[in-house]
Backbone as XML, in Angstrom:
<?xml version="1.0"?>
<chain id="A" units="angstrom">
  <residue number="1" name="UNK">
    <atom name="N" x="6.955" y="-28.260" z="65.691"/>
    <atom name="CA" x="6.158" y="-27.487" z="64.327"/>
    <atom name="C" x="7.118" y="-26.771" z="63.826"/>
  </residue>
  <residue number="2" name="UNK">
    <atom name="N" x="7.375" y="-26.714" z="62.342"/>
    <atom name="CA" x="8.306" y="-25.849" z="61.737"/>
    <atom name="C" x="7.366" y="-24.870" z="60.901"/>
  </residue>
  <residue number="3" name="UNK">
    <atom name="N" x="8.035" y="-23.749" z="60.791"/>
    <atom name="CA" x="7.444" y="-22.666" z="59.706"/>
    <atom name="C" x="8.268" y="-23.058" z="58.314"/>
  </residue>
  <residue number="4" name="UNK">
    <atom name="N" x="7.232" y="-22.765" z="57.404"/>
    <atom name="CA" x="7.038" y="-23.046" z="56.078"/>
    <atom name="C" x="7.610" y="-21.675" z="55.321"/>
  </residue>
  <residue number="5" name="UNK">
    <atom name="N" x="8.619" y="-21.228" z="54.556"/>
    <atom name="CA" x="8.779" y="-20.429" z="53.967"/>
    <atom name="C" x="9.148" y="-20.481" z="52.728"/>
  </residue>
  <residue number="6" name="UNK">
    <atom name="N" x="8.172" y="-19.865" z="51.590"/>
    <atom name="CA" x="8.046" y="-19.868" z="50.274"/>
    <atom name="C" x="8.671" y="-18.685" z="49.475"/>
  </residue>
  <residue number="7" name="UNK">
    <atom name="N" x="9.418" y="-18.918" z="48.953"/>
    <atom name="CA" x="9.995" y="-18.067" z="47.880"/>
    <atom name="C" x="9.766" y="-18.017" z="46.598"/>
  </residue>
  <residue number="8" name="UNK">
    <atom name="N" x="9.306" y="-17.005" z="45.970"/>
    <atom name="CA" x="8.619" y="-17.108" z="44.521"/>
    <atom name="C" x="9.945" y="-16.227" z="43.744"/>
  </residue>
  <residue number="9" name="UNK">
    <atom name="N" x="10.268" y="-16.972" z="42.217"/>
    <atom name="CA" x="11.376" y="-16.507" z="41.599"/>
    <atom name="C" x="10.593" y="-15.015" z="40.917"/>
  </residue>
  <residue number="10" name="UNK">
    <atom name="N" x="11.418" y="-14.113" z="40.519"/>
    <atom name="CA" x="10.898" y="-13.445" z="39.700"/>
    <atom name="C" x="11.414" y="-12.690" z="38.415"/>
  </residue>
  <residue number="11" name="UNK">
    <atom name="N" x="10.953" y="-12.943" z="37.424"/>
    <atom name="CA" x="11.735" y="-12.694" z="36.102"/>
    <atom name="C" x="11.968" y="-11.471" z="35.577"/>
  </residue>
  <residue number="12" name="UNK">
    <atom name="N" x="12.906" y="-11.241" z="35.360"/>
    <atom name="CA" x="13.381" y="-9.834" z="34.841"/>
    <atom name="C" x="13.828" y="-10.176" z="33.494"/>
  </residue>
  <residue number="13" name="UNK">
    <atom name="N" x="13.256" y="-9.035" z="32.602"/>
    <atom name="CA" x="13.581" y="-8.960" z="31.525"/>
    <atom name="C" x="14.220" y="-7.604" z="31.126"/>
  </residue>
  <residue number="14" name="UNK">
    <atom name="N" x="15.476" y="-7.510" z="30.197"/>
    <atom name="CA" x="15.704" y="-6.394" z="29.807"/>
    <atom name="C" x="15.893" y="-5.749" z="28.292"/>
  </residue>
  <residue number="15" name="UNK">
    <atom name="N" x="15.196" y="-4.630" z="28.264"/>
    <atom name="CA" x="14.970" y="-4.251" z="26.883"/>
    <atom name="C" x="15.906" y="-3.958" z="25.378"/>
  </residue>
  <residue number="16" name="UNK">
    <atom name="N" x="16.980" y="-5.208" z="26.005"/>
    <atom name="CA" x="18.030" y="-4.700" z="24.787"/>
    <atom name="C" x="17.609" y="-5.182" z="23.491"/>
  </residue>
  <residue number="17" name="UNK">
    <atom name="N" x="17.764" y="-4.542" z="22.339"/>
    <atom name="CA" x="17.447" y="-4.872" z="21.039"/>
    <atom name="C" x="18.430" y="-5.577" z="20.124"/>
  </residue>
  <residue number="18" name="UNK">
    <atom name="N" x="18.322" y="-6.585" z="19.253"/>
    <atom name="CA" x="19.092" y="-7.217" z="18.695"/>
    <atom name="C" x="19.603" y="-5.969" z="17.491"/>
  </residue>
  <residue number="19" name="UNK">
    <atom name="N" x="21.296" y="-6.203" z="17.032"/>
    <atom name="CA" x="21.379" y="-5.259" z="16.029"/>
    <atom name="C" x="20.710" y="-5.746" z="14.707"/>
  </residue>
  <residue number="20" name="UNK">
    <atom name="N" x="20.173" y="-6.476" z="14.504"/>
    <atom name="CA" x="19.321" y="-6.461" z="13.628"/>
    <atom name="C" x="18.074" y="-5.784" z="13.565"/>
  </residue>
  <residue number="21" name="UNK">
    <atom name="N" x="17.499" y="-5.484" z="14.770"/>
    <atom name="CA" x="16.262" y="-4.814" z="15.100"/>
    <atom name="C" x="16.412" y="-3.051" z="14.947"/>
  </residue>
  <residue number="22" name="UNK">
    <atom name="N" x="17.803" y="-2.560" z="14.667"/>
    <atom name="CA" x="18.024" y="-1.155" z="14.771"/>
    <atom name="C" x="17.321" y="-0.793" z="13.637"/>
  </residue>
  <residue number="23" name="UNK">
    <atom name="N" x="16.904" y="0.520" z="14.480"/>
    <atom name="CA" x="16.053" y="1.099" z="12.915"/>
    <atom name="C" x="17.284" y="1.851" z="12.216"/>
  </residue>
  <residue number="24" name="UNK">
    <atom name="N" x="17.379" y="1.806" z="10.901"/>
    <atom name="CA" x="18.360" y="2.244" z="10.196"/>
    <atom name="C" x="17.735" y="3.812" z="9.506"/>
  </residue>
  <residue number="25" name="UNK">
    <atom name="N" x="18.740" y="4.982" z="9.730"/>
    <atom name="CA" x="18.177" y="6.298" z="9.478"/>
    <atom name="C" x="18.995" y="6.139" z="7.978"/>
  </residue>
  <residue number="26" name="UNK">
    <atom name="N" x="18.055" y="6.681" z="7.006"/>
    <atom name="CA" x="18.098" y="6.983" z="5.412"/>
    <atom name="C" x="18.411" y="8.295" z="5.462"/>
  </residue>
  <residue number="27" name="UNK">
    <atom name="N" x="19.488" y="8.849" z="5.243"/>
    <atom name="CA" x="19.630" y="10.243" z="4.676"/>
    <atom name="C" x="19.596" y="10.706" z="3.687"/>
  </residue>
  <residue number="28" name="UNK">
    <atom name="N" x="18.583" y="11.806" z="3.021"/>
    <atom name="CA" x="17.917" y="12.004" z="1.782"/>
    <atom name="C" x="18.678" y="13.485" z="1.796"/>
  </residue>
  <residue number="29" name="UNK">
    <atom name="N" x="19.047" y="13.869" z="0.581"/>
    <atom name="CA" x="19.010" y="15.483" z="0.311"/>
    <atom name="C" x="17.821" y="15.960" z="0.287"/>
  </residue>
  <residue number="30" name="UNK">
    <atom name="N" x="17.520" y="17.196" z="1.324"/>
    <atom name="CA" x="15.958" y="17.674" z="1.285"/>
    <atom name="C" x="16.035" y="19.073" z="1.102"/>
  </residue>
  <residue number="31" name="UNK">
    <atom name="N" x="15.343" y="19.575" z="0.468"/>
    <atom name="CA" x="15.027" y="21.020" z="0.067"/>
    <atom name="C" x="14.382" y="21.764" z="1.512"/>
  </residue>
  <residue number="32" name="UNK">
    <atom name="N" x="15.528" y="22.665" z="2.022"/>
    <atom name="CA" x="14.954" y="23.392" z="3.307"/>
    <atom name="C" x="15.018" y="24.751" z="3.267"/>
  </residue>
  <residue number="33" name="UNK">
    <atom name="N" x="14.326" y="25.529" z="3.959"/>
    <atom name="CA" x="14.340" y="27.151" z="4.187"/>
    <atom name="C" x="15.161" y="27.359" z="5.427"/>
  </residue>
  <residue number="34" name="UNK">
    <atom name="N" x="16.028" y="28.136" z="5.452"/>
    <atom name="CA" x="16.758" y="28.496" z="6.504"/>
    <atom name="C" x="16.811" y="30.155" z="6.797"/>
  </residue>
  <residue number="35" name="UNK">
    <atom name="N" x="17.278" y="30.701" z="7.859"/>
    <atom name="CA" x="16.512" y="31.895" z="8.255"/>
    <atom name="C" x="17.940" y="32.663" z="7.762"/>
  </residue>
  <residue number="36" name="UNK">
    <atom name="N" x="17.720" y="33.844" z="7.338"/>
    <atom name="CA" x="18.894" y="34.476" z="7.008"/>
    <atom name="C" x="19.534" y="34.929" z="7.556"/>
  </residue>
  <residue number="37" name="UNK">
    <atom name="N" x="19.232" y="35.277" z="8.992"/>
    <atom name="CA" x="19.970" y="35.756" z="10.156"/>
    <atom name="C" x="21.073" y="34.813" z="10.622"/>
  </residue>
  <residue number="38" name="UNK">
    <atom name="N" x="22.278" y="35.153" z="10.796"/>
    <atom name="CA" x="23.109" y="34.434" z="11.287"/>
    <atom name="C" x="22.853" y="33.585" z="12.558"/>
  </residue>
  <residue number="39" name="UNK">
    <atom name="N" x="22.474" y="34.647" z="13.520"/>
    <atom name="CA" x="22.403" y="34.566" z="14.710"/>
    <atom name="C" x="21.123" y="33.370" z="14.982"/>
  </residue>
  <residue number="40" name="UNK">
    <atom name="N" x="20.255" y="33.588" z="14.121"/>
    <atom name="CA" x="19.192" y="32.547" z="14.302"/>
    <atom name="C" x="19.382" y="30.863" z="13.898"/>
  </residue>
  <residue number="41" name="UNK">
    <atom name="N" x="18.985" y="30.043" z="14.078"/>
    <atom name="CA" x="19.033" y="28.687" z="13.688"/>
    <atom name="C" x="17.790" y="28.068" z="13.497"/>
  </residue>
  <residue number="42" name="UNK">
    <atom name="N" x="16.763" y="28.826" z="12.924"/>
    <atom name="CA" x="15.589" y="28.432" z="12.650"/>
    <atom name="C" x="15.818" y="27.675" z="10.879"/>
  </residue>
  <residue number="43" name="UNK">
    <atom name="N" x="14.748" y="26.901" z="10.697"/>
    <atom name="CA" x="14.719" y="26.378" z="9.284"/>
    <atom name="C" x="13.399" y="25.376" z="9.508"/>
  </residue>
  <residue number="44" name="UNK">
    <atom name="N" x="13.270" y="24.891" z="7.936"/>
    <atom name="CA" x="12.047" y="24.475" z="8.155"/>
    <atom name="C" x="11.909" y="23.619" z="6.522"/>
  </residue>
  <residue number="45" name="UNK">
    <atom name="N" x="11.700" y="21.963" z="6.605"/>
    <atom name="CA" x="11.692" y="21.370" z="5.338"/>
    <atom name="C" x="10.761" y="22.145" z="4.325"/>
  </residue>
  <residue number="46" name="UNK">
    <atom name="N" x="10.937" y="22.254" z="3.022"/>
    <atom name="CA" x="10.083" y="22.734" z="2.114"/>
    <atom name="C" x="8.619" y="22.022" z="1.992"/>
  </residue>
  <residue number="47" name="UNK">
    <atom name="N" x="8.504" y="20.644" z="2.375"/>
    <atom name="CA" x="7.075" y="20.124" z="2.455"/>
    <atom name="C" x="6.438" y="21.163" z="3.912"/>
  </residue>
  <residue number="48" name="UNK">
    <atom name="N" x="6.700" y="21.165" z="4.768"/>
    <atom name="CA" x="5.954" y="22.192" z="5.877"/>
    <atom name="C" x="6.141" y="23.630" z="6.029"/>
  </residue>
  <residue number="49" name="UNK">
    <atom name="N" x="6.524" y="23.744" z="4.983"/>
    <atom name="CA" x="7.189" y="25.448" z="5.150"/>
    <atom name="C" x="5.457" y="25.910" z="4.849"/>
  </residue>
  <residue number="50" name="UNK">
    <atom name="N" x="5.380" y="27.093" z="5.426"/>
    <atom name="CA" x="4.316" y="28.174" z="5.258"/>
    <atom name="C" x="4.704" y="28.834" z="4.180"/>
  </residue>
  <residue number="51" name="UNK">
    <atom name="N" x="2.988" y="29.703" z="3.911"/>
    <atom name="CA" x="3.259" y="29.985" z="2.594"/>
    <atom name="C" x="4.217" y="31.327" z="2.409"/>
  </residue>
  <residue number="52" name="UNK">
    <atom name="N" x="4.471" y="31.975" z="3.474"/>
    <atom name="CA" x="5.297" y="33.633" z="3.392"/>
    <atom name="C" x="6.492" y="33.067" z="3.514"/>
  </residue>
  <residue number="53" name="UNK">
    <atom name="N" x="7.089" y="31.802" z="4.045"/>
    <atom name="CA" x="8.188" y="31.580" z="4.005"/>
    <atom name="C" x="9.073" y="32.691" z="4.846"/>
  </residue>
  <residue number="54" name="UNK">
    <atom name="N" x="8.464" y="32.772" z="6.247"/>
    <atom name="CA" x="9.595" y="33.466" z="7.145"/>
    <atom name="C" x="10.064" y="32.456" z="8.026"/>
  </residue>
  <residue number="55" name="UNK">
    <atom name="N" x="10.742" y="32.838" z="8.966"/>
    <atom name="CA" x="11.358" y="31.873" z="9.835"/>
    <atom name="C" x="10.434" y="31.440" z="10.727"/>
  </residue>
  <residue number="56" name="UNK">
    <atom name="N" x="10.226" y="30.198" z="11.391"/>
    <atom name="CA" x="9.066" y="30.053" z="12.378"/>
    <atom name="C" x="9.490" y="30.630" z="13.551"/>
  </residue>
  <residue number="57" name="UNK">
    <atom name="N" x="10.947" y="30.789" z="13.882"/>
    <atom name="CA" x="11.575" y="31.018" z="15.233"/>
    <atom name="C" x="11.101" y="32.786" z="15.284"/>
  </residue>
  <residue number="58" name="UNK">
    <atom name="N" x="12.038" y="33.099" z="14.212"/>
    <atom name="CA" x="12.179" y="34.677" z="14.798"/>
    <atom name="C" x="11.438" y="35.938" z="13.548"/>
  </residue>
  <residue number="59" name="UNK">
    <atom name="N" x="10.972" y="35.405" z="12.504"/>
    <atom name="CA" x="9.980" y="36.066" z="11.876"/>
    <atom name="C" x="11.041" y="36.686" z="10.583"/>
  </residue>
  <residue number="60" name="UNK">
    <atom name="N" x="12.211" y="36.457" z="10.563"/>
    <atom name="CA" x="13.022" y="37.046" z="9.205"/>
    <atom name="C" x="12.515" y="35.777" z="8.025"/>
  </residue>
  <residue number="61" name="UNK">
    <atom name="N" x="13.348" y="36.685" z="6.946"/>
    <atom name="CA" x="13.077" y="35.907" z="5.452"/>
    <atom name="C" x="13.950" y="34.868" z="5.589"/>
  </residue>
  <residue number="62" name="UNK">
    <atom name="N" x="13.721" y="34.138" z="4.672"/>
    <atom name="CA" x="14.474" y="32.348" z="5.178"/>
    <atom name="C" x="14.915" y="32.285" z="3.381"/>
  </residue>
  <residue number="63" name="UNK">
    <atom name="N" x="15.910" y="31.797" z="3.305"/>
    <atom name="CA" x="16.757" y="31.220" z="2.063"/>
    <atom name="C" x="16.732" y="29.653" z="1.759"/>
  </residue>
  <residue number="64" name="UNK">
    <atom name="N" x="16.669" y="29.614" z="0.723"/>
    <atom name="CA" x="16.693" y="28.171" z="0.176"/>
    <atom name="C" x="17.869" y="27.307" z="0.266"/>
  </residue>
  <residue number="65" name="UNK">
    <atom name="N" x="18.096" y="26.169" z="0.786"/>
    <atom name="CA" x="19.169" y="25.376" z="0.715"/>
    <atom name="C" x="19.102" y="23.788" z="0.731"/>
  </residue>
  <residue number="66" name="UNK">
    <atom name="N" x="19.919" y="22.978" z="0.696"/>
    <atom name="CA" x="19.608" y="21.312" z="0.919"/>
    <atom name="C" x="20.600" y="20.927" z="1.973"/>
  </residue>
  <residue number="67" name="UNK">
    <atom name="N" x="19.923" y="20.003" z="2.755"/>
    <atom name="CA" x="20.331" y="19.475" z="3.838"/>
    <atom name="C" x="20.300" y="17.932" z="3.790"/>
  </residue>
  <residue number="68" name="UNK">
    <atom name="N" x="21.135" y="17.102" z="4.249"/>
    <atom name="CA" x="20.634" y="15.662" z="4.208"/>
    <atom name="C" x="20.132" y="15.482" z="5.426"/>
  </residue>
  <residue number="69" name="UNK">
    <atom name="N" x="18.943" y="15.165" z="5.443"/>
    <atom name="CA" x="18.218" y="14.905" z="6.527"/>
    <atom name="C" x="17.160" y="13.554" z="6.606"/>
  </residue>
  <residue number="70" name="UNK">
    <atom name="N" x="17.355" y="13.106" z="7.457"/>
    <atom name="CA" x="16.657" y="11.656" z="7.705"/>
    <atom name="C" x="15.082" y="11.403" z="6.876"/>
  </residue>
  <residue number="71" name="UNK">
    <atom name="N" x="15.097" y="10.507" z="6.162"/>
    <atom name="CA" x="13.875" y="10.249" z="4.977"/>
    <atom name="C" x="12.286" y="10.202" z="6.280"/>
  </residue>
  <residue number="72" name="UNK">
    <atom name="N" x="11.431" y="10.733" z="5.762"/>
    <atom name="CA" x="10.315" y="10.905" z="6.690"/>
    <atom name="C" x="9.280" y="10.384" z="5.639"/>
  </residue>
</chain>
């Protein structure tokens, strides 16, 4: 009498996306408020700015400028 060994195949799928499926980042010139302090890197989009226009990181005043940012 022999021993019967059964092996099952396991499917392996890789999560690579086709180049056509890649999300395209569209950059738009956007108005932002940047911290006036050179040592701080804080900034915020105009659409999300607070009423007092203070830096969200250090609390200093901000200045208006334009940056090329991804469209949201």
